[in-house]
Each structure stands twice: as C-alpha cells, then as structure tokens.
N, C-alpha and C positions, 0 to 999 in steps of 0.2 A: 291110563287108557283100561285100567279093567275099572275104574271106574265109569269112565264114558261108557263100556260095557252093561254093566248092569243097570247102567239107568237107562241105557234102551229097553234095554228088556223089563223094567217094572214100567215104560211107558207103553207098554206095548198096546194095553187094558183097553187106553181111552182112545183109541184109533192113530197114534202116532203110528206103531204099531205095521202098519195099511199105508201108509205114507212111507213108511222108511220100506215094507215090499216096494212100491211103486220107484220111487228112486233107484234102488238098485237095477230093478227090471229094469230101468231109463239107462242106467250106466250099462249094463249088461249090454243091450240093442246099441246104443252107440257105441263100444268098443266090437262088436261083429261087426257093424256096418264100415268102421275103420280098417280092419282087419281086410276087409272083402275088398274094399276099395288097392290097400297094397299090395292085396295078391293079385287082383285085376290087370295089374301093370305087369305081372310077368306069363298072364297066359295069353297065348296066340288066339285070334279068332279060329284058329282051327282046335286046339284044347276045347274051348266055348261049345264049341259045335256038337264037337265030341260028347259033352256032357250035355246037350240039347239046350245051352242054354246060349245070351246074346250081352253084349258088352251090355247094353239098356237093364238089363231083366237080372243080370249075376247078384248086385249089391243085392237088392230087396229080396231074392230069392234066399240068399244066405239069411238076408235078418229074419223072414219068416220062418227060416227052419229055427231061426234060435228060439225067435218068439215062443215057437210050440212045445219047443223042448223046454223052454219056462215053464210056460205053463203048464204043465203035463205034470212037471218035478217039482218046482219051487213051487207054486200059490198051495200045495197040503202040506206043505215043513214050518214046523214050527218057528218063530222067529228068533230064537236062541242059535238054531242050526242055521237057518240064515246067515245072520251074524256072525259067526265063528266061521262061516266058507270066506267071506267076504275079509276079514282079520285077519293077515298074517299074525300068527303065531309066533314068530321069531321078532317080529315089531313090539310085542306088546311091551310098555314099561320100558321103551325106547326112550320116548318124547318127554 
C-alpha cells in the first residue's frame, strides 16, 4: 500500500494528480448525497420546514454545501495531504 501511495505522489506532476483530486471530490460528493438521502428518511416535513428546506431541495442543498466546503479547503491542499486524509492509516500494509 505504501508503494501505491508513493506512486500516486510521484505521478501528480504529470496531470494524474488533478485527475485523482477530481475522483476524490466526486466520491466525497456521492457520499454526501447518499448520507443526505438516508438522513431525509428520518426528517419530518416540519423539521425540513424549520430549516427552510423541502424534500425536493434537501439533498441538493447538502451536496452544494459539501461542494463549497471541498472547493474552499481541498483545492489548495497538496496531493500528499489529500491522499493521506483518504487512506486509513490503520489499513496501510493490510493488503
């Protein structure tokens, strides 16, 4: 696993790093949408109304919030920090 990690860091200079950032971003947005859909099952219409949202806008609102957060925080980080945040350190070398 460390070898793969090192390969990812080396390849970031030739455009692969940008692709990896996009893939990680897409995965994070998909996970946020999935979590929002699961959360929506437990919210009543009253709860949503109190938040100023509806069932049709809740998931999109959460995804947009996460997208803005990612764009503000992750875009400027070096690839090594992004990869380290995605890889669980407890699992390195387990495969």
